[in-house]
Structure formats: C-alpha cells, structure tokens
C-alpha positions in Angstrom: 77.5 70.6 122.7 80.4 73.1 122.3 81.7 71.1 119.3 78.3 71.2 117.6 78.0 74.9 118.3 81.5 75.5 116.7 80.5 73.6 113.6 77.3 75.5 113.2 79.2 78.8 113.7 81.7 77.8 111.0 78.9 76.8 108.6 77.2 80.1 109.2 80.3 82.0 108.4 81.0 80.0 105.3 77.5 80.6 104.1 77.8 84.3 104.8 81.1 84.5 102.9 79.5 82.7 99.9 76.5 85.0 100.0 78.7 88.1 100.0 80.9 86.7 97.2 77.8 85.7 95.1 76.4 89.1 95.6 79.6 90.8 94.3 79.7 88.5 91.3 76.0 89.3 90.6 76.7 93.0 90.7 79.5 92.5 88.1 77.8 89.9 86.0 77.5 92.1 82.9 81.2 93.0 83.0 82.2 89.4 83.6 80.1 88.3 80.7 81.7 90.8 78.4 85.2 89.8 79.6 84.4 86.1 79.1 83.3 86.8 75.5 86.4 88.9 74.8 88.7 86.1 76.2 86.8 83.5 74.1 87.2 85.6 70.9 90.9 86.2 71.5 91.4 82.6 72.2 89.7 81.6 68.9 91.7 84.2 66.9 95.1 83.1 68.4 94.1 79.4 67.8 93.3 80.1 64.2 96.6 82.0 63.7 98.6 79.3 65.4 97.0 76.6 63.3 97.4 78.6 60.1 101.1 79.0 60.8 101.4 75.3 61.6 99.9 74.2 58.2 101.8 77.0 56.3 98.5 78.2 55.0 97.6 81.1 52.7 94.7 83.6 53.0 91.9 82.5 50.6 90.4 85.0 48.2 86.6 85.1 48.5 85.3 85.5 44.9 82.0 87.0 43.9 82.0 84.6 40.9 80.7 81.1 41.4 84.0 79.3 41.3 86.6 77.2 43.1 90.3 77.5 42.4 92.8 75.6 44.5 96.5 75.4 43.7 98.7 72.7 45.3 96.0 72.1 47.9 96.9 69.5 50.7 94.3 67.8 52.9 95.3 69.1 56.4 94.6 65.7 58.1 97.2 63.9 56.0 100.8 63.8 57.0 102.5 66.8 55.2 105.4 64.5 54.3 103.1 62.0 52.6 100.3 64.1 51.1 100.4 64.7 47.4 99.1 68.2 46.4 96.2 68.6 44.0 95.1 71.5 41.7 91.3 71.8 41.4 89.4 74.3 39.3 85.7 74.5 38.9 83.1 77.1 37.9 84.7 79.3 35.2 84.9 76.8 32.3 82.6 74.0 33.6 80.3 73.4 36.5 80.6 69.7 37.1 83.8 67.8 37.4 83.6 64.0 37.1 86.7 62.3 38.7 87.5 58.7 37.7 90.4 56.4 38.3 91.5 53.4 40.4 90.5 52.8 44.0 92.8 54.4 46.6 93.8 56.9 43.9 92.7 59.9 45.8 89.3 60.6 44.3 87.4 60.8 47.6 90.2 62.8 49.3 89.9 65.4 46.5 86.1 65.7 47.3 86.8 66.0 51.0 89.5 68.6 50.4 87.2 70.9 48.5 84.4 70.7 51.0 86.8 71.1 54.0 88.6 74.1 52.4 85.3 75.9 51.8 84.3 75.5 55.4 87.7 76.5 56.7 87.7 79.6 54.6 84.2 80.6 55.9 85.5 80.3 59.4 88.5 82.5 58.8 91.2 79.9 58.6 94.1 80.0 56.2 94.3 77.1 53.8 97.2 74.6 53.2 97.8 75.5 49.5 99.7 78.0 47.4 96.6 79.9 46.1 92.9 79.7 46.8 89.8 81.5 45.3 86.5 80.4 46.7 82.9 81.4 46.4 80.5 81.6 49.4 77.9 79.0 48.6 74.4 79.0 50.2 74.8 75.3 51.0 77.4 72.5 50.7 75.8 69.1 50.2 77.7 65.9 50.3 77.1 62.2 50.1 80.4 60.5 51.0 80.9 57.1 52.6 78.5 54.3 53.5 75.6 55.0 55.9 74.1 51.5 55.9 71.7 51.1 58.8 70.2 47.8 60.0 68.0 49.5 62.6 66.5 51.8 60.0 66.3 49.0 57.4 68.6 51.0 55.0 70.9 49.2 52.6 74.0 51.0 51.2 72.0 52.0 48.1 69.0 53.1 50.0 71.0 55.3 52.3 72.7 57.0 49.3 69.3 57.5 47.6 67.8 59.1 50.8 70.7 61.5 50.9 70.5 62.4 47.2 66.8 63.0 47.5 67.4 65.5 50.3 70.1 67.1 48.3 68.1 67.5 45.1 65.1 68.9 47.0 67.2 71.7 48.6 69.9 72.3 46.0 69.9 75.7 44.3 72.0 77.5 41.7 74.3 78.7 44.4 75.0 75.3 46.0 78.1 73.1 46.0 77.4 69.3 45.6 80.0 66.6 46.5 78.9 63.0 45.6 81.2 60.0 46.0 80.5 57.0 43.7 77.2 58.5 42.5 74.7 55.8 41.6 76.8 53.0 43.3 75.6 50.1 45.4 73.1 48.7 42.9 73.0 47.0 39.5 75.7 48.7 37.3 73.3 49.4 34.4 70.6 50.9 36.6 73.2 52.7 38.7 74.7 54.3 35.6 71.4 55.5 34.3 70.5 56.9 37.7 73.9 58.7 37.9 73.4 60.3 34.5 70.0 61.5 35.5 71.4 63.0 38.7 74.2 64.8 36.8 71.6 66.1 34.3 69.5 67.5 37.1 72.5 69.2 38.7 73.3 70.7 35.3 69.7 71.9 35.0 69.9 73.6 38.4 73.3 75.1 37.4 74.9 74.2 40.7 78.6 73.4 41.0 79.4 69.7 41.7 82.4 67.3 42.1 81.6 63.7 41.6 83.6 60.5 41.7 82.5 57.6 39.5 83.6 54.4 37.7 80.7 54.5 35.2 81.7 54.9 31.6 78.3 56.3 30.8 79.0 59.3 33.0 82.4 59.8 31.3 80.6 59.7 27.9 78.0 62.2 29.0 80.8 64.6 30.1 82.3 64.4 26.6 79.1 65.8 25.0 78.1 68.2 27.8 79.5 71.7 27.9 78.8 71.9 31.6 80.6 68.8 32.7 84.3 67.8 32.4 86.2 64.5 32.9 89.2 64.1 35.1 91.2 61.0 35.9 93.4 60.0 38.8 96.4 58.0 37.6 99.3 56.5 39.5 102.9 57.4 38.9 106.0 55.9 40.5 106.6 58.9 42.7 103.3 60.8 42.7 99.8 60.8 41.0 98.7 63.0 38.2 95.3 64.4 37.5 94.5 64.7 33.7 91.5 66.4 32.1 90.2 64.3 29.3 90.1 67.1 26.7 93.6 68.4 27.3 96.2 65.7 28.1 98.9 68.4 28.2 97.3 70.4 30.9 98.4 68.4 34.0 97.5 69.3 37.5 99.5 67.7 40.3 97.5 65.5 42.7 
C-alpha cells in the first residue's frame, strides 16, 4: 500500500508541475508566437543568403516591362562543372520563342530554367547567372513531361490536351506559358496543325511563351509572324550553341 501511495504522490506532483508549466506557457503564448515567427523568418533569410552564395548568384532586376532577360543562366540542379550556360531573351523584340533541335540538346532544360528562375526571383533568391531582368507575371503555366494515367484513362496526348485547355482558359496578357513538345503524342500532321493553332492563340492573347517543337510547320509560322521567333539547339564538340534563325551571327551560349 505504501508503494502505491508513493506512486500516486509522484504522479500528482508531476501533474501539478505540468499544470504550472502549461499555465506559464499560456500566459506567454503571444510572446512565444512572435518569437517563433521571428526565428522562422531569420532562418529563411539566412538560408536564402547561404544558398545564393553557394550558387554564386546575382540579384535579379524586377522589370516593369513584360520581358525576360537571362545572361549565362545555369540550371541550379545541374552540376556546375557540367552545366552549359544559356542566354535567353524574350518580350522586347518578340513574345514567343520556338526552340528546336535534337533530343537531349537542352530544349526542355531551357524551359525549366526560365520557369524556375522566375519563381526563385519571386521568393527573393539570387539567380545563378551573370545578369537577370524578369517581369512579375500573374501566372506561369507549363506543360512539361508525360502525365499519362491508366486510372484516369488518359493517354499521353489526352493529358497534354487537358493541360493546354486549362492553360488557354486561364491565360492572360500578363502570363508566361512554357510548353514542351507542343502538339506531340499524336499524328504528326494533326499535331502540327494543333500546335500552330495554339501558338496563334497565344499570340492573340499577347502572352509570353517558350515552346519546344520538332514541327517544321511551327518553324515556318515563326518566319512569317512578327510575334514569334525561331531558335535552335545545336551540338558542338565542347559545348552547345543557340542560334536565332534570323541572325546567325548573334550567338547565345547554351
């Protein structure tokens, strides 16, 4: 009985201590909440600074003009000793950039770099490049990769079409659109016609867009459109070069 009584006494004291401690915490709850938020903000700021130093980043200029300018930009998830920098300019001279070239040439990585850099800049991160000017877009829409779903009865083509329908319904003049292999996953003739129609709609909306494609019909459309421009990824022995179709002398390293 004495042992049981001792255990009950210990339990009562523990509960009393916990009660008093909880009471003190409750009385200081507001101050603790403020302190926690301050510590969180400081942790985020120092993490951003540490990461920006690690990637040797530069502070991006936020432009009032609807434009994107990236010089020697490097995708932060690719080994810095292997990544090949790319220069990308969009908005001032043309609003749609159609990137063509061989598979594994870096077309999709260029799309991802632009979208990722915009989001990084919006969150206050420095960017791994030598110069950056970015606009704050209302929305950034992308259709990259294969979202085939057996459960939802979606083929590769159907999944792309579903994404593009959502993009075109919500897209505005102040949107950025990133489309990988637009019109792909179906008959080449039908896919090319669909791709041209999508590009024309983006041009009508006056949104900015980067698209990758293998369709010659899209390349031909860019030649006659003042709003679109062709670019091509080409392999070199040591690096890759990005050429614009209208000015072969204006080379941007990729």
